[in-house]
N, CA, C and O atoms as a GROMACS GRO file, in nm:
protein
  480
    1MET      N    1   0.083  -0.119   0.000
    1MET     CA    2   0.000   0.000   0.000
    1MET      C    3   0.087   0.125   0.000
    1MET      O    4   0.103   0.186  -0.106
    2LEU      N    5   0.144   0.166   0.111
    2LEU     CA    6   0.225   0.287   0.115
    2LEU      C    7   0.365   0.260   0.061
    2LEU      O    8   0.422   0.154   0.086
    3ARG      N    9   0.418   0.354  -0.012
    3ARG     CA   10   0.551   0.341  -0.070
    3ARG      C   11   0.654   0.395   0.026
    3ARG      O   12   0.634   0.501   0.086
    4LYS      N   13   0.764   0.324   0.043
    4LYS     CA   14   0.870   0.368   0.133
    4LYS      C   15   0.974   0.454   0.061
    4LYS      O   16   1.018   0.556   0.114
    5ALA      N   17   1.013   0.412  -0.060
    5ALA     CA   18   1.114   0.488  -0.135
    5ALA      C   19   1.048   0.610  -0.198
    5ALA      O   20   0.936   0.600  -0.247
    6PRO      N   21   1.117   0.724  -0.198
    6PRO     CA   22   1.058   0.842  -0.260
    6PRO      C   23   1.039   0.823  -0.410
    6PRO      O   24   1.122   0.760  -0.476
    7GLN      N   25   0.932   0.876  -0.462
    7GLN     CA   26   0.906   0.868  -0.605
    7GLN      C   27   0.921   1.007  -0.664
    7GLN      O   28   0.874   1.106  -0.608
    8TYR      N   29   0.988   1.013  -0.778
    8TYR     CA   30   1.015   1.143  -0.838
    8TYR      C   31   0.926   1.171  -0.958
    8TYR      O   32   0.923   1.284  -1.007
    9ASP      N   33   0.854   1.071  -1.006
    9ASP     CA   34   0.756   1.092  -1.111
    9ASP      C   35   0.628   1.138  -1.042
    9ASP      O   36   0.558   1.058  -0.979
   10LEU      N   37   0.597   1.266  -1.053
   10LEU     CA   38   0.485   1.323  -0.978
   10LEU      C   39   0.350   1.267  -1.022
   10LEU      O   40   0.259   1.257  -0.941
   11GLU      N   41   0.336   1.230  -1.149
   11GLU     CA   42   0.211   1.168  -1.193
   11GLU      C   43   0.190   1.035  -1.122
   11GLU      O   44   0.080   1.008  -1.074
   12LYS      N   45   0.294   0.953  -1.115
   12LYS     CA   46   0.284   0.824  -1.046
   12LYS      C   47   0.263   0.846  -0.896
   12LYS      O   48   0.184   0.776  -0.833
   13ARG      N   49   0.332   0.942  -0.842
   13ARG     CA   50   0.323   0.967  -0.698
   13ARG      C   51   0.183   1.010  -0.658
   13ARG      O   52   0.130   0.963  -0.558
   14THR      N   53   0.122   1.099  -0.737
   14THR     CA   54  -0.014   1.143  -0.705
   14THR      C   55  -0.114   1.030  -0.727
   14THR      O   56  -0.214   1.020  -0.655
   15PHE      N   57  -0.088   0.944  -0.826
   15PHE     CA   58  -0.173   0.828  -0.850
   15PHE      C   59  -0.169   0.734  -0.729
   15PHE      O   60  -0.273   0.689  -0.680
   16HIS      N   61  -0.048   0.705  -0.681
   16HIS     CA   62  -0.034   0.617  -0.565
   16HIS      C   63  -0.092   0.680  -0.439
   16HIS      O   64  -0.146   0.610  -0.354
   17PHE      N   65  -0.081   0.811  -0.427
   17PHE     CA   66  -0.142   0.880  -0.314
   17PHE      C   67  -0.293   0.856  -0.314
   17PHE      O   68  -0.351   0.823  -0.211
   18ALA      N   69  -0.357   0.874  -0.430
   18ALA     CA   70  -0.502   0.853  -0.439
   18ALA      C   71  -0.538   0.708  -0.407
   18ALA      O   72  -0.635   0.683  -0.335
   19LYS      N   73  -0.462   0.613  -0.460
   19LYS     CA   74  -0.491   0.472  -0.432
   19LYS      C   75  -0.473   0.439  -0.284
   19LYS      O   76  -0.552   0.365  -0.227
   20ASP      N   77  -0.369   0.495  -0.222
   20ASP     CA   78  -0.346   0.472  -0.080
   20ASP      C   79  -0.457   0.532   0.006
   20ASP      O   80  -0.497   0.474   0.106
   21VAL      N   81  -0.505   0.648  -0.035
   21VAL     CA   82  -0.617   0.711   0.037
   21VAL      C   83  -0.742   0.624   0.025
   21VAL      O   84  -0.813   0.604   0.123
   22ILE      N   85  -0.768   0.573  -0.094
   22ILE     CA   86  -0.885   0.487  -0.114
   22ILE      C   87  -0.876   0.363  -0.026
   22ILE      O   88  -0.975   0.322   0.035
   23ALA      N   89  -0.757   0.303  -0.018
   23ALA     CA   90  -0.738   0.186   0.068
   23ALA      C   91  -0.757   0.224   0.215
   23ALA      O   92  -0.818   0.149   0.292
   24PHE      N   93  -0.705   0.340   0.255
   24PHE     CA   94  -0.720   0.386   0.394
   24PHE      C   95  -0.867   0.406   0.428
   24PHE      O   96  -0.913   0.366   0.535
   25VAL      N   97  -0.941   0.467   0.337
   25VAL     CA   98  -1.084   0.492   0.360
   25VAL      C   99  -1.158   0.360   0.382
   25VAL      O  100  -1.251   0.353   0.462
   26GLY      N  101  -1.115   0.256   0.312
   26GLY     CA  102  -1.177   0.126   0.329
   26GLY      C  103  -1.156   0.068   0.468
   26GLY      O  104  -1.232  -0.019   0.511
   27SER      N  105  -1.053   0.114   0.538
   27SER     CA  106  -1.025   0.062   0.673
   27SER      C  107  -1.091   0.144   0.784
   27SER      O  108  -1.084   0.107   0.901
   28LEU      N  109  -1.154   0.255   0.748
   28LEU     CA  110  -1.216   0.341   0.849
   28LEU      C  111  -1.342   0.279   0.908
   28LEU      O  112  -1.416   0.211   0.837
   29PRO      N  113  -1.365   0.303   1.037
   29PRO     CA  114  -1.492   0.258   1.096
   29PRO      C  115  -1.609   0.330   1.028
   29PRO      O  116  -1.599   0.447   0.994
   30ARG      N  117  -1.719   0.258   1.008
   30ARG     CA  118  -1.835   0.314   0.938
   30ARG      C  119  -1.922   0.396   1.034
   30ARG      O  120  -2.026   0.350   1.081
   31THR      N  121  -1.877   0.517   1.062
   31THR     CA  122  -1.959   0.608   1.143
   31THR      C  123  -2.018   0.711   1.048
   31THR      O  124  -1.972   0.727   0.935
   32LEU      N  125  -2.119   0.780   1.093
   32LEU     CA  126  -2.184   0.881   1.010
   32LEU      C  127  -2.084   0.988   0.965
   32LEU      O  128  -2.082   1.027   0.849
   33SER      N  129  -2.001   1.034   1.058
   33SER     CA  130  -1.904   1.139   1.022
   33SER      C  131  -1.796   1.085   0.928
   33SER      O  132  -1.758   1.154   0.833
   34ASN      N  133  -1.747   0.964   0.951
   34ASN     CA  134  -1.644   0.908   0.864
   34ASN      C  135  -1.694   0.884   0.722
   34ASN      O  136  -1.618   0.896   0.627
   35ILE      N  137  -1.820   0.850   0.708
   35ILE     CA  138  -1.876   0.828   0.574
   35ILE      C  139  -1.869   0.958   0.493
   35ILE      O  140  -1.828   0.957   0.377
   36GLU      N  141  -1.908   1.068   0.554
   36GLU     CA  142  -1.903   1.198   0.484
   36GLU      C  143  -1.758   1.241   0.460
   36GLU      O  144  -1.725   1.289   0.352
   37ILE      N  145  -1.673   1.225   0.561
   37ILE     CA  146  -1.532   1.260   0.547
   37ILE      C  147  -1.468   1.176   0.436
   37ILE      O  148  -1.390   1.228   0.356
   38ALA      N  149  -1.500   1.048   0.432
   38ALA     CA  150  -1.443   0.958   0.330
   38ALA      C  151  -1.479   1.004   0.189
   38ALA      O  152  -1.394   1.005   0.101
   39ARG      N  153  -1.603   1.043   0.168
   39ARG     CA  154  -1.646   1.092   0.036
   39ARG      C  155  -1.562   1.213  -0.007
   39ARG      O  156  -1.509   1.218  -0.118
   40ARG      N  157  -1.551   1.306   0.083
   40ARG     CA  158  -1.477   1.428   0.051
   40ARG      C  159  -1.328   1.401   0.036
   40ARG      O  160  -1.263   1.459  -0.051
   41LEU      N  161  -1.275   1.314   0.118
   41LEU     CA  162  -1.133   1.279   0.113
   41LEU      C  163  -1.098   1.213  -0.020
   41LEU      O  164  -0.999   1.250  -0.083
   42VAL      N  165  -1.176   1.115  -0.061
   42VAL     CA  166  -1.148   1.047  -0.188
   42VAL      C  167  -1.158   1.145  -0.304
   42VAL      O  168  -1.076   1.141  -0.396
   43ARG      N  169  -1.256   1.231  -0.300
   43ARG     CA  170  -1.273   1.330  -0.407
   43ARG      C  171  -1.151   1.423  -0.415
   43ARG      O  172  -1.099   1.448  -0.523
   44ALA      N  173  -1.106   1.473  -0.301
   44ALA     CA  174  -0.992   1.566  -0.299
   44ALA      C  175  -0.862   1.494  -0.337
   44ALA      O  176  -0.785   1.546  -0.417
   45ALA      N  177  -0.839   1.376  -0.282
   45ALA     CA  178  -0.714   1.303  -0.307
   45ALA      C  179  -0.701   1.262  -0.454
   45ALA      O  180  -0.592   1.269  -0.511
   46SER      N  181  -0.810   1.221  -0.515
   46SER     CA  182  -0.802   1.182  -0.656
   46SER      C  183  -0.792   1.303  -0.747
   46SER      O  184  -0.742   1.293  -0.859
   47SER      N  185  -0.839   1.415  -0.702
   47SER     CA  186  -0.832   1.538  -0.780
   47SER      C  187  -0.689   1.593  -0.790
   47SER      O  188  -0.656   1.662  -0.886
   48VAL      N  189  -0.606   1.563  -0.691
   48VAL     CA  190  -0.467   1.610  -0.692
   48VAL      C  191  -0.398   1.565  -0.821
   48VAL      O  192  -0.346   1.647  -0.896
   49GLY      N  193  -0.399   1.436  -0.846
   49GLY     CA  194  -0.332   1.381  -0.964
   49GLY      C  195  -0.402   1.416  -1.093
   49GLY      O  196  -0.336   1.443  -1.194
   50ALA      N  197  -0.534   1.416  -1.091
   50ALA     CA  198  -0.608   1.448  -1.213
   50ALA      C  199  -0.575   1.590  -1.261
   50ALA      O  200  -0.557   1.612  -1.381
   51ASN      N  201  -0.567   1.684  -1.169
   51ASN     CA  202  -0.534   1.821  -1.208
   51ASN      C  203  -0.388   1.835  -1.248
   51ASN      O  204  -0.354   1.916  -1.334
   52TYR      N  205  -0.301   1.756  -1.186
   52TYR     CA  206  -0.160   1.759  -1.227
   52TYR      C  207  -0.144   1.707  -1.369
   52TYR      O  208  -0.067   1.763  -1.448
   53ILE      N  209  -0.215   1.601  -1.402
   53ILE     CA  210  -0.210   1.549  -1.540
   53ILE      C  211  -0.263   1.654  -1.637
   53ILE      O  212  -0.205   1.674  -1.744
   54GLU      N  213  -0.370   1.720  -1.600
   54GLU     CA  214  -0.424   1.826  -1.686
   54GLU      C  215  -0.326   1.942  -1.699
   54GLU      O  216  -0.318   2.005  -1.805
   55ALA      N  217  -0.252   1.972  -1.594
   55ALA     CA  218  -0.152   2.078  -1.600
   55ALA      C  219  -0.045   2.044  -1.702
   55ALA      O  220   0.001   2.130  -1.776
   56ASN      N  221  -0.006   1.917  -1.706
   56ASN     CA  222   0.096   1.874  -1.802
   56ASN      C  223   0.047   1.878  -1.945
   56ASN      O  224   0.127   1.882  -2.039
   57GLU      N  225  -0.084   1.877  -1.963
   57GLU     CA  226  -0.143   1.885  -2.097
   57GLU      C  227  -0.207   2.022  -2.119
   57GLU      O  228  -0.297   2.036  -2.202
   58SER      N  229  -0.162   2.120  -2.047
   58SER     CA  230  -0.225   2.251  -2.047
   58SER      C  231  -0.216   2.319  -2.183
   58SER      O  232  -0.133   2.286  -2.267
   59LEU      N  233  -0.306   2.416  -2.202
   59LEU     CA  234  -0.314   2.491  -2.326
   59LEU      C  235  -0.221   2.612  -2.326
   59LEU      O  236  -0.203   2.675  -2.429
   60GLY      N  237  -0.164   2.643  -2.214
   60GLY     CA  238  -0.073   2.757  -2.202
   60GLY      C  239  -0.030   2.773  -2.057
   60GLY      O  240  -0.070   2.697  -1.969
   61LYS      N  241   0.053   2.872  -2.035
   61LYS     CA  242   0.110   2.893  -1.902
   61LYS      C  243   0.002   2.926  -1.799
   61LYS      O  244   0.007   2.876  -1.686
   62LYS      N  245  -0.094   3.008  -1.837
   62LYS     CA  246  -0.200   3.047  -1.744
   62LYS      C  247  -0.282   2.924  -1.701
   62LYS      O  248  -0.314   2.909  -1.583
   63ASP      N  249  -0.314   2.837  -1.796
   63ASP     CA  250  -0.387   2.714  -1.767
   63ASP      C  251  -0.303   2.622  -1.678
   63ASP      O  252  -0.354   2.562  -1.583
   64PHE      N  253  -0.173   2.610  -1.709
   64PHE     CA  254  -0.081   2.529  -1.630
   64PHE      C  255  -0.080   2.575  -1.485
   64PHE      O  256  -0.095   2.494  -1.393
   65LEU      N  257  -0.063   2.706  -1.464
   65LEU     CA  258  -0.056   2.761  -1.328
   65LEU      C  259  -0.187   2.738  -1.252
   65LEU      O  260  -0.186   2.709  -1.132
   66MET      N  261  -0.300   2.753  -1.322
   66MET     CA  262  -0.428   2.732  -1.256
   66MET      C  263  -0.442   2.587  -1.210
   66MET      O  264  -0.486   2.562  -1.098
   67ARG      N  265  -0.405   2.491  -1.294
   67ARG     CA  266  -0.415   2.349  -1.258
   67ARG      C  267  -0.321   2.312  -1.144
   67ARG      O  268  -0.356   2.232  -1.057
   68ILE      N  269  -0.202   2.370  -1.143
   68ILE     CA  270  -0.108   2.345  -1.033
   68ILE      C  271  -0.162   2.403  -0.903
   68ILE      O  272  -0.149   2.341  -0.797
   69ARG      N  273  -0.223   2.520  -0.911
   69ARG     CA  274  -0.285   2.579  -0.791
   69ARG      C  275  -0.396   2.488  -0.738
   69ARG      O  276  -0.410   2.470  -0.617
   70ILE      N  277  -0.475   2.433  -0.829
   70ILE     CA  278  -0.583   2.343  -0.788
   70ILE      C  279  -0.524   2.218  -0.724
   70ILE      O  280  -0.576   2.171  -0.622
   71SER      N  281  -0.417   2.163  -0.781
   71SER     CA  282  -0.352   2.046  -0.722
   71SER      C  283  -0.302   2.076  -0.581
   71SER      O  284  -0.318   1.995  -0.490
   72ARG      N  285  -0.244   2.194  -0.564
   72ARG     CA  286  -0.197   2.233  -0.430
   72ARG      C  287  -0.314   2.247  -0.334
   72ARG      O  288  -0.307   2.202  -0.220
   73LYS      N  289  -0.421   2.308  -0.380
   73LYS     CA  290  -0.541   2.326  -0.297
   73LYS      C  291  -0.602   2.191  -0.259
   73LYS      O  292  -0.642   2.172  -0.144
   74GLU      N  293  -0.609   2.099  -0.352
   74GLU     CA  294  -0.666   1.967  -0.325
   74GLU      C  295  -0.575   1.886  -0.231
   74GLU      O  296  -0.625   1.806  -0.152
   75SER      N  297  -0.444   1.906  -0.240
   75SER     CA  298  -0.351   1.841  -0.147
   75SER      C  299  -0.377   1.890  -0.006
   75SER      O  300  -0.379   1.812   0.090
   76LYS      N  301  -0.396   2.020   0.006
   76LYS     CA  302  -0.423   2.081   0.136
   76LYS      C  303  -0.557   2.032   0.192
   76LYS      O  304  -0.569   2.003   0.311
   77GLU      N  305  -0.657   2.024   0.105
   77GLU     CA  306  -0.788   1.977   0.147
   77GLU      C  307  -0.781   1.829   0.189
   77GLU      O  308  -0.846   1.789   0.285
   78SER      N  309  -0.704   1.750   0.116
   78SER     CA  310  -0.686   1.608   0.152
   78SER      C  311  -0.628   1.596   0.292
   78SER      O  312  -0.673   1.514   0.372
   79ARG      N  313  -0.528   1.678   0.320
   79ARG     CA  314  -0.467   1.676   0.453
   79ARG      C  315  -0.571   1.707   0.560
   79ARG      O  316  -0.575   1.642   0.665
   80TYR      N  317  -0.654   1.806   0.534
   80TYR     CA  318  -0.760   1.845   0.628
   80TYR      C  319  -0.852   1.727   0.658
   80TYR      O  320  -0.878   1.697   0.775
   81TRP      N  321  -0.903   1.659   0.554
   81TRP     CA  322  -0.995   1.548   0.574
   81TRP      C  323  -0.925   1.430   0.639
   81TRP      O  324  -0.984   1.359   0.720
   82LEU      N  325  -0.798   1.407   0.604
   82LEU     CA  326  -0.723   1.299   0.668
   82LEU      C  327  -0.710   1.322   0.818
   82LEU      O  328  -0.724   1.228   0.897
   83GLU      N  329  -0.685   1.446   0.857
   83GLU     CA  330  -0.671   1.477   0.999
   83GLU      C  331  -0.803   1.465   1.073
   83GLU      O  332  -0.805   1.437   1.193
   84LEU      N  333  -0.914   1.487   1.004
   84LEU     CA  334  -1.046   1.477   1.067
   84LEU      C  335  -1.097   1.333   1.081
   84LEU      O  336  -1.178   1.304   1.168
   85ALA      N  337  -1.048   1.244   0.996
   85ALA     CA  338  -1.097   1.106   0.997
   85ALA      C  339  -1.065   1.040   1.131
   85ALA      O  340  -0.956   1.056   1.186
   86THR      N  341  -1.161   0.965   1.180
   86THR     CA  342  -1.143   0.890   1.304
   86THR      C  343  -1.110   0.746   1.267
   86THR      O  344  -1.190   0.677   1.203
   87CYS      N  345  -0.991   0.700   1.309
   87CYS     CA  346  -0.952   0.563   1.276
   87CYS      C  347  -0.905   0.491   1.402
   87CYS      O  348  -0.881   0.553   1.506
   88ASP      N  349  -0.892   0.360   1.390
   88ASP     CA  350  -0.844   0.282   1.504
   88ASP      C  351  -0.691   0.287   1.509
   88ASP      O  352  -0.627   0.342   1.419
   89GLU      N  353  -0.635   0.230   1.612
   89GLU     CA  354  -0.489   0.236   1.633
   89GLU      C  355  -0.411   0.168   1.520
   89GLU      O  356  -0.300   0.210   1.487
   90ARG      N  357  -0.469   0.063   1.460
   90ARG     CA  358  -0.400  -0.007   1.351
   90ARG      C  359  -0.382   0.082   1.229
   90ARG      O  360  -0.283   0.068   1.156
   91SER      N  361  -0.475   0.173   1.206
   91SER     CA  362  -0.470   0.260   1.088
   91SER      C  363  -0.402   0.393   1.116
   91SER      O  364  -0.382   0.472   1.023
   92LYS      N  365  -0.367   0.420   1.241
   92LYS     CA  366  -0.310   0.550   1.279
   92LYS      C  367  -0.180   0.579   1.204
   92LYS      O  368  -0.159   0.692   1.159
   93ALA      N  369  -0.092   0.481   1.191
   93ALA     CA  370   0.036   0.501   1.121
   93ALA      C  371   0.012   0.534   0.974
   93ALA      O  372   0.080   0.619   0.917
   94THR      N  373  -0.084   0.466   0.913
   94THR     CA  374  -0.118   0.493   0.772
   94THR      C  375  -0.172   0.635   0.759
   94THR      O  376  -0.137   0.707   0.666
   95GLN      N  377  -0.258   0.674   0.852
   95GLN     CA  378  -0.314   0.808   0.850
   95GLN      C  379  -0.203   0.913   0.858
   95GLN      O  380  -0.203   1.010   0.782
   96GLU      N  381  -0.110   0.894   0.949
   96GLU     CA  382   0.000   0.989   0.965
   96GLU      C  383   0.088   0.994   0.840
   96GLU      O  384   0.133   1.102   0.801
   97GLU      N  385   0.112   0.880   0.779
   97GLU     CA  386   0.192   0.875   0.657
   97GLU      C  387   0.121   0.949   0.542
   97GLU      O  388   0.186   1.020   0.465
   98LEU      N  389  -0.009   0.932   0.532
   98LEU     CA  390  -0.085   1.001   0.428
   98LEU      C  391  -0.089   1.152   0.453
   98LEU      O  392  -0.085   1.230   0.358
   99VAL      N  393  -0.097   1.193   0.578
   99VAL     CA  394  -0.091   1.336   0.611
   99VAL      C  395   0.045   1.392   0.569
   99VAL      O  396   0.052   1.501   0.511
  100ARG      N  397   0.152   1.318   0.597
  100ARG     CA  398   0.286   1.361   0.555
  100ARG      C  399   0.296   1.371   0.403
  100ARG      O  400   0.351   1.468   0.350
  101GLU      N  401   0.242   1.272   0.334
  101GLU     CA  402   0.248   1.272   0.187
  101GLU      C  403   0.169   1.389   0.130
  101GLU      O  404   0.215   1.454   0.036
  102SER      N  405   0.051   1.416   0.183
  102SER     CA  406  -0.028   1.529   0.132
  102SER      C  407   0.044   1.661   0.157
  102SER      O  408   0.037   1.752   0.075
  103THR      N  409   0.114   1.672   0.270
  103THR     CA  410   0.191   1.792   0.300
  103THR      C  411   0.308   1.807   0.202
  103THR      O  412   0.336   1.916   0.153
  104GLU      N  413   0.375   1.696   0.174
  104GLU     CA  414   0.485   1.701   0.077
  104GLU      C  415   0.436   1.739  -0.062
  104GLU      O  416   0.500   1.819  -0.131
  105LEU      N  417   0.324   1.682  -0.103
  105LEU     CA  418   0.268   1.718  -0.234
  105LEU      C  419   0.233   1.866  -0.239
  105LEU      O  420   0.260   1.934  -0.338
  106MET      N  421   0.173   1.915  -0.132
  106MET     CA  422   0.138   2.056  -0.124
  106MET      C  423   0.262   2.144  -0.140
  106MET      O  424   0.259   2.244  -0.212
  107LYS      N  425   0.370   2.107  -0.074
  107LYS     CA  426   0.495   2.183  -0.083
  107LYS      C  427   0.554   2.175  -0.223
  107LYS      O  428   0.607   2.274  -0.273
  108MET      N  429   0.546   2.058  -0.286
  108MET     CA  430   0.600   2.043  -0.422
  108MET      C  431   0.524   2.130  -0.521
  108MET      O  432   0.584   2.198  -0.605
  109PHE      N  433   0.392   2.129  -0.510
  109PHE     CA  434   0.313   2.212  -0.600
  109PHE      C  435   0.338   2.360  -0.574
  109PHE      O  436   0.338   2.441  -0.667
  110GLY      N  437   0.359   2.395  -0.449
  110GLY     CA  438   0.395   2.534  -0.416
  110GLY      C  439   0.528   2.573  -0.478
  110GLY      O  440   0.543   2.685  -0.528
  111ALA      N  441   0.625   2.482  -0.476
  111ALA     CA  442   0.756   2.509  -0.537
  111ALA      C  443   0.743   2.522  -0.688
  111ALA      O  444   0.807   2.608  -0.748
  112ILE      N  445   0.662   2.437  -0.749
  112ILE     CA  446   0.639   2.448  -0.894
  112ILE      C  447   0.580   2.584  -0.927
  112ILE      O  448   0.622   2.648  -1.023
  113LEU      N  449   0.483   2.627  -0.846
  113LEU     CA  450   0.421   2.758  -0.869
  113LEU      C  451   0.523   2.871  -0.856
  113LEU      O  452   0.529   2.961  -0.940
  114ARG      N  453   0.604   2.866  -0.749
  114ARG     CA  454   0.704   2.972  -0.730
  114ARG      C  455   0.804   2.976  -0.845
  114ARG      O  456   0.836   3.083  -0.896
  115ASN      N  457   0.852   2.860  -0.886
  115ASN     CA  458   0.950   2.854  -0.994
  115ASN      C  459   0.889   2.892  -1.129
  115ASN      O  460   0.958   2.951  -1.213
  116SER      N  461   0.763   2.861  -1.150
  116SER     CA  462   0.698   2.892  -1.277
  116SER      C  463   0.664   3.040  -1.287
  116SER      O  464   0.674   3.098  -1.395
  117THR      N  465   0.623   3.101  -1.177
  117THR     CA  466   0.590   3.244  -1.182
  117THR      C  467   0.715   3.330  -1.181
  117THR      O  468   0.714   3.442  -1.231
  118ARG      N  469   0.822   3.277  -1.123
  118ARG     CA  470   0.948   3.350  -1.123
  118ARG      C  471   1.006   3.360  -1.264
  118ARG      O  472   1.075   3.457  -1.296
  119ALA      N  473   0.977   3.260  -1.346
  119ALA     CA  474   1.031   3.256  -1.484
  119ALA      C  475   0.962   3.355  -1.576
  119ALA      O  476   1.011   3.379  -1.686
  120THR      N  477   0.848   3.413  -1.534
  120THR     CA  478   0.778   3.507  -1.622
  120THR      C  479   0.821   3.648  -1.603
  120THR      O  480   0.771   3.738  -1.671
   0.00000   0.00000   0.00000
């Protein structure tokens, strides 16, 4: 499920992040709040990679920057929902790892934005 070695292909990394989140959601206790959190979490986590792929196929710099901003925003939102999810002790380490990964993705997209806007 979770990858130990760092991945440098951001498309693959965001894909694995979404898959890991989906697996994590499957391990959550079925409470009313977790059901709603899970829906939003899966939506945000899968949107990170989808928008990054669209950024790579962008129609221009403005479109690229907008998609990267959305990826960063969805990474941040994923972190929020991950922190809100209530899980048992067995899933706590996975939850913490996914929070770390969403934070790293958020920082990477922020760096892409800074470097891309600096070049203009």
